[in-house]
C-alpha positions in Angstrom: -43.4 -34.2 105.4 -46.5 -32.1 105.8 -48.4 -32.1 109.1 -50.6 -29.0 108.6 -54.0 -28.7 106.8 -52.7 -26.8 103.8 -52.5 -28.7 100.5 -49.0 -29.2 99.1 -49.8 -27.1 96.0 -51.1 -24.1 98.1 -48.1 -24.3 100.5 -45.6 -24.6 97.6 -47.3 -21.6 95.8 -46.9 -19.5 98.9 -43.3 -20.4 99.6 -42.5 -19.8 95.9 -44.2 -16.4 95.9 -42.1 -15.3 98.9 -38.9 -16.5 97.2 -39.9 -14.5 94.1 -40.3 -11.2 96.0 -37.1 -11.9 98.0 -35.2 -12.1 94.7 -36.2 -8.5 93.7 -33.2 -7.1 95.5 -30.7 -9.6 94.0 -30.6 -8.0 90.6 -31.1 -4.3 91.6 -27.4 -3.4 91.3 -26.6 -5.3 88.1 -29.6 -3.6 86.3 -28.2 -0.2 87.1 -24.5 -1.1 86.7 -24.0 0.8 83.3 -25.3 4.0 84.9 -23.6 3.6 88.3 -20.2 3.2 86.6 -20.5 6.8 85.4 -22.4 8.3 88.3 -20.2 6.7 91.0 -17.0 7.1 88.8 -16.0 3.4 88.9 -13.8 1.2 86.9 -15.2 -2.2 85.7 -13.2 -4.0 88.4 -14.7 -1.7 91.1 -18.2 -2.2 89.7 -17.6 -6.0 89.8 -16.3 -5.7 93.3 -19.6 -4.3 94.6 -21.4 -7.3 93.1 -18.8 -9.5 94.8 -19.5 -7.7 98.1 -23.1 -8.9 97.7 -22.0 -12.4 97.2 -19.6 -12.2 100.1 -22.4 -11.1 102.4 -24.7 -13.7 101.0 -22.0 -16.4 101.5 -21.6 -15.5 105.2 -25.4 -15.5 105.6 -25.9 -18.9 103.9 -23.1 -20.4 105.9 -24.5 -19.1 109.2 -28.2 -19.8 108.6 -27.4 -23.4 107.7 -26.3 -24.1 111.3 -29.0 -21.9 112.8 -31.6 -23.9 110.9 -30.2 -27.1 112.2 -30.3 -25.8 115.8 -33.4 -23.6 115.8 -35.5 -25.0 112.9 -35.8 -23.9 109.3 -39.1 -22.2 109.7 -38.0 -19.9 112.5 -34.8 -19.1 110.7 -36.6 -18.3 107.4 -39.1 -16.0 109.1 -36.7 -14.0 111.2 -34.3 -13.6 108.2 -37.1 -12.4 106.0 -37.6 -9.3 108.2 -33.9 -8.5 108.2 -33.8 -8.9 104.4 -36.5 -6.3 104.0 -34.9 -3.8 106.3 -31.4 -4.1 104.7 -32.9 -3.7 101.2 -34.5 -0.4 102.3 -31.2 0.8 103.7 -29.4 0.1 100.4 -32.1 1.8 98.4 -32.0 5.1 100.4 -28.4 5.4 101.5 -26.1 4.0 98.7 -24.6 6.9 96.8 -21.1 6.0 95.8 -18.5 3.2 95.6 -17.8 2.9 99.3 -21.4 3.1 100.5 -22.6 0.8 97.7 -19.9 -1.7 98.6 -20.8 -1.7 102.3 -24.6 -1.5 102.0 -25.0 -4.0 99.2 -22.7 -6.4 101.0 -24.8 -5.9 104.1 -28.0 -6.6 102.1 -26.5 -9.8 100.9 -25.6 -10.6 104.5 -29.3 -10.3 105.5 -30.7 -12.2 102.5 -29.4 -15.8 102.9 -32.3 -17.1 105.0 -34.6 -17.1 102.0 -32.5 -19.8 100.3 -31.1 -22.6 102.4 -33.8 -22.7 105.1 -36.3 -22.5 102.2 -34.7 -25.6 100.6 -34.8 -27.4 103.9 -38.5 -26.5 104.3 -39.2 -28.0 100.9 -37.2 -31.1 101.7 -39.1 -31.6 104.9 -42.5 -31.2 103.1 -42.0 -33.4 100.1 -41.1 -37.0 99.6 -37.9 -37.8 97.7 -39.6 -38.7 94.4 -41.5 -35.4 94.4 -38.7 -33.3 95.8 -36.8 -32.5 92.6 -40.0 -31.0 91.0 -40.8 -29.0 94.1 -37.3 -27.6 94.4 -37.3 -26.8 90.7 -40.4 -24.6 91.3 -38.8 -23.0 94.3 -35.7 -22.0 92.3 -37.8 -21.1 89.3 -39.6 -18.6 91.5 -36.3 -16.8 92.1 -35.8 -16.6 88.3 -39.2 -15.0 88.1 -38.2 -12.5 90.8 -34.9 -11.6 89.0 -36.9 -11.0 85.8 -39.6 -9.0 87.4 -37.1 -6.9 89.2 -35.2 -6.2 86.0 -38.4 -5.4 84.2 -39.3 -2.9 86.9 -35.8 -1.4 86.8 -35.8 -1.2 83.0 -39.1 0.7 83.0 -38.2 3.0 85.9 -34.6 3.9 85.1 -35.3 6.1 82.1 -37.8 8.1 84.1 -36.7 7.9 87.8 -33.1 7.0 87.4 -31.3 4.2 89.3 -32.5 5.7 92.7 -36.1 5.2 91.8 -35.5 1.6 90.7 -33.6 0.9 93.9 -36.5 2.1 96.1 -39.1 0.1 94.0 -37.2 -3.2 94.1 -36.5 -2.8 97.8 -40.3 -3.2 98.4 -40.0 -6.8 97.2 -38.5 -8.3 100.4 -41.2 -6.5 102.4 -43.9 -8.2 100.4 -42.0 -11.5 100.7 -42.0 -11.3 104.5 -45.8 -10.9 104.7 -46.3 -13.8 102.3 -43.9 -16.0 104.3 -45.6 -15.4 107.7 -49.0 -16.2 106.1 -47.8 -19.4 104.3 -45.9 -20.9 107.2 -48.4 -20.0 109.9 -49.4 -23.7 110.4 -46.1 -25.3 109.3 -44.2 -26.8 112.3 -40.7 -25.7 113.1 -38.8 -28.9 112.9 -35.6 -29.4 114.8 -34.1 -32.8 113.9 -32.6 -34.8 116.8 -28.8 -35.3 116.5 -25.9 -36.6 118.5 -23.3 -34.3 119.9 -20.8 -35.6 117.4 -22.7 -33.9 114.6 -22.7 -30.3 115.7 -20.8 -27.3 114.5 -17.3 -28.1 113.2 -17.9 -31.8 113.7 -20.9 -31.7 111.4 -18.8 -29.9 108.7 -16.2 -32.6 109.2 -18.8 -35.3 108.6 -19.8 -33.6 105.4 -16.2 -33.1 104.3 -15.5 -36.9 104.8 -18.6 -37.8 102.7 -16.9 -38.2 99.3 -20.0 -38.4 97.2 -21.5 -35.3 98.9 -18.2 -33.4 98.4 -18.0 -34.3 94.7 -21.5 -32.9 94.3 -20.5 -29.8 96.3 -17.4 -29.2 94.2 -19.6 -29.5 91.0 -21.8 -26.9 92.5 -18.8 -24.6 93.1 -17.9 -24.5 89.4 -21.6 -24.1 88.5 -21.8 -21.1 90.8 -18.7 -19.5 89.3 -20.4 -19.5 85.9 -24.0 -18.7 87.0 -23.2 -15.8 89.3 -20.8 -14.2 86.8 -23.5 -14.5 84.2 -26.2 -12.8 86.4 -23.8 -10.0 87.5 -22.8 -8.9 84.0 -25.5 -9.8 81.5 -27.4 -6.5 81.7 -24.2 -4.5 81.2 -23.3 -6.7 78.3 -26.6 -6.0 76.6 -26.1 -2.3 77.3 -22.6 -2.3 75.9 -23.8 -4.0 72.8 -26.5 -1.4 72.3 -24.0 1.5 72.9 -21.6 0.0 70.4 -24.4 0.0 67.8 -25.1 3.7 68.5 -27.5 3.7 71.4 -27.6 6.2 74.3 -26.3 5.1 77.7 -29.5 5.7 79.7 -31.7 4.0 77.2 -29.2 1.2 76.7 -29.2 0.5 80.5 -33.0 0.4 80.6 -33.2 -1.9 77.6 -30.3 -4.0 78.9 -32.3 -4.7 82.1 -35.5 -5.5 80.1 -33.7 -7.9 77.8 -32.0 -9.6 80.7 -35.4 -9.8 82.5 -36.8 -11.7 79.4 -34.0 -14.2 79.6 -34.5 -14.7 83.4 -38.2 -15.3 83.0 -37.4 -17.8 80.2 -35.0 -19.5 82.5 -37.8 -20.5 84.8 -38.4 -23.5 82.5 -34.8 -24.6 83.2 -35.4 -24.8 86.9 -38.8 -26.5 86.6 -37.8 -29.1 84.0 -34.3 -29.6 85.4 -35.8 -30.7 88.7 -38.5 -32.8 87.1 -36.2 -34.4 84.6 -33.8 -35.3 87.4 -36.7 -37.2 89.1 -37.2 -39.1 85.8 -33.7 -39.4 84.3 -31.5 -39.3 87.4 -29.6 -36.5 89.2 -26.2 -36.7 87.5 -27.6 -37.1 84.0 -29.7 -33.9 84.4 -26.7 -32.1 85.8 -24.5 -33.1 82.9 -27.1 -32.0 80.4 -27.4 -28.5 81.8 -23.7 -28.0 82.6 -22.4 -29.0 79.1 -24.9 -26.8 77.3 -24.2 -23.7 79.4 -20.4 -24.3 78.9 -21.0 -24.1 75.2 -22.7 -20.7 75.7 -19.9 -19.4 78.0 -17.2 -20.0 75.4 -19.2 -18.4 72.5 -21.6 -15.8 73.9 -19.1 -13.0 74.6 -17.8 -13.1 71.0 -21.3 -12.4 69.6 -21.4 -8.8 70.7 -21.7 -7.3 67.2 -24.6 -9.6 66.2 -28.2 -8.4 66.1 -29.8 -7.9 69.5 -32.6 -10.4 68.8 -30.0 -13.1 68.3 -28.1 -12.1 71.4 -31.3 -12.2 73.5 -32.1 -15.6 72.1 -28.7 -17.0 72.9 -28.8 -15.4 76.4 -32.2 -17.1 77.0 -30.7 -20.5 76.1 -27.7 -19.7 78.3 -29.9 -18.8 81.3 -32.0 -21.9 80.8 -29.1 -24.3 80.7 -27.1 -22.5 83.4 -30.0 -22.7 85.9 -31.3 -26.1 84.9 -29.0 -28.0 87.3 -29.4 -25.7 90.3 -32.3 -27.5 91.8 -30.7 -30.8 91.1 -27.7 -30.0 93.3 -30.0 -29.1 96.1 -32.1 -32.2 95.7 -29.2 -34.6 95.4 -27.6 -33.3 98.5 -30.7 -34.3 100.6 -30.1 -37.9 99.3 -26.4 -38.1 100.2 -26.4 -36.7 103.7 -28.5 -37.5 106.8 -31.3 -34.9 107.6 -29.8 -34.0 111.0 -26.8 -32.3 109.3 -28.4 -31.2 106.1 -28.1 -27.6 107.2 -24.3 -28.1 107.7 -24.1 -29.6 104.2 -25.9 -26.6 102.7 -23.7 -24.3 104.7 -20.5 -25.8 103.4 -21.8 -25.9 99.9 -22.7 -22.2 100.2 -19.3 -21.3 101.6 -17.5 -22.9 98.7 -20.0 -22.2 96.0 -20.5 -18.5 96.8 -16.8 -18.2 97.4 -16.5 -18.8 93.7 -19.3 -16.4 93.2 -17.5 -13.7 95.1 -14.5 -13.9 92.8 -16.2 -14.5 89.5 -17.8 -11.0 88.9 -14.6 -9.3 90.0 -12.4 -11.4 87.7 -14.9 -10.7 84.9 -14.4 -7.0 85.5 -10.6 -7.3 85.7 -10.5 -9.1 82.3 -12.6 -6.3 80.8 -10.3 -3.6 82.2 -7.2 -5.4 81.0 -8.5 -6.1 77.4 -9.6 -2.5 77.0 -6.1 -1.2 77.8 -2.8 -1.7 75.9 -2.1 -3.5 73.8 -5.5 -4.9 72.9 -7.8 -1.9 73.2 -10.7 -3.9 71.9 -14.3 -3.8 73.3 -15.3 -7.1 71.6 -12.1 -8.8 72.7 -12.7 -7.6 76.3 -16.2 -9.1 76.5 -15.3 -12.2 74.7 -12.4 -13.0 77.0 -14.5 -12.1 80.1 -17.2 -14.6 79.2 -14.6 -17.2 78.3 -13.1 -16.8 81.8 -16.5 -18.0 83.2 -16.4 -21.1 80.9 -12.9 -22.0 82.0 -13.9 -22.1 85.6 -17.1 -23.9 84.9 -15.5 -26.7 82.9 -14.5 -28.6 86.0 -18.1 -29.1 87.0 -19.0 -31.9 84.6 -15.8 -33.7 85.6 -16.9 -33.7 89.3 -20.3 -34.9 88.3 -18.9 -37.9 86.3 -16.8 -38.9 89.3 -19.9 -38.7 91.5 -21.8 -40.9 89.0 -19.2 -43.6 89.3 -19.6 -43.9 93.1 -21.8 -46.6 94.7 -23.5 -44.0 96.8 -24.9 -42.4 93.6 -27.5 -45.1 93.6 -29.2 -43.4 96.6 -30.2 -40.6 94.3 -33.6 -40.5 92.5 -34.5 -44.0 93.6 -31.4 -45.6 92.0 -31.3 -43.6 88.8 -28.1 -41.8 89.8 
């Protein structure tokens, strides 16, 4: 809860702006992927592996900062991590020049970027009461979608003129700006360290979360959600670009327009985060999760097979896909604060991140493997390759609604959203 003189709206605006600029580096690589495959002489599976390296670094970061935030406070963790994120983004922008360097440096950038997420969620949870928390977290996650979109817009504009190198340098400035905003916004926010018993530290805190059946059902639902969402984010710009090339476009122009089209869908998806969180306050957490998960599943199983359709229709479907896929993200974060005690919320977020982004590590790589396989013998079909790759996302995500239904049936679900489940 707030203890400083800032209004809640001003504080939330500042923390959301910082999250927006932190997100600039998240989509830098995926925007340039169609060009980098050629310039760095990579297969689709190698290209997906670099994105997976980002998720691997991000996973380790999220897992680690959850415990650090429990021990040292979310504010301190958030601010120190913001500086590291800015420095690592600049290293990637200036020194990545091939598959190996891209793999290592983008993985390192992911490793330095986790403090903008779970400690940020904890700061929001500390500031806002439960019945306002879903809306606040929705805005926080929507800010990331805005950052993804703004980064892709910037990349799409710059790549035809400055190449992927110019777009890398420009987007690396985002985390620097985010750090400045973070220090200003949190200048009067206390660094809260929740008291805890020795039985709820380290491995024992993880064990407490693991034994919490409702919390684990929610975490497993998040894992399957992350499989779908992170695969979508990694490959959507390349899918748009491939569709344009198939229709006769040039590779450089297709990469730029692919980034711009994806940016449009990301910006549209802000409404999913905002309304998903707000509707979960009104309808209940599990109902909001089911609404978003089932609609995004429908998109996963159909989107890849639409490659030959007009671009305006692809962009429209992709916008719906992004809105539905992101709509339940804030709800998972909010619901977890209602199922575990605050003194090991960081450990709960850490375990969720370990498992969820573990799926996110594998998902882009598997997507690329499916494309490579379907392009070869005996299929040799571009449309089949993309259709099967998107279907693979849907198959993994299909288990999420099942976990959510099981959570909804537990007595502990009544703790969420004031009894609305």
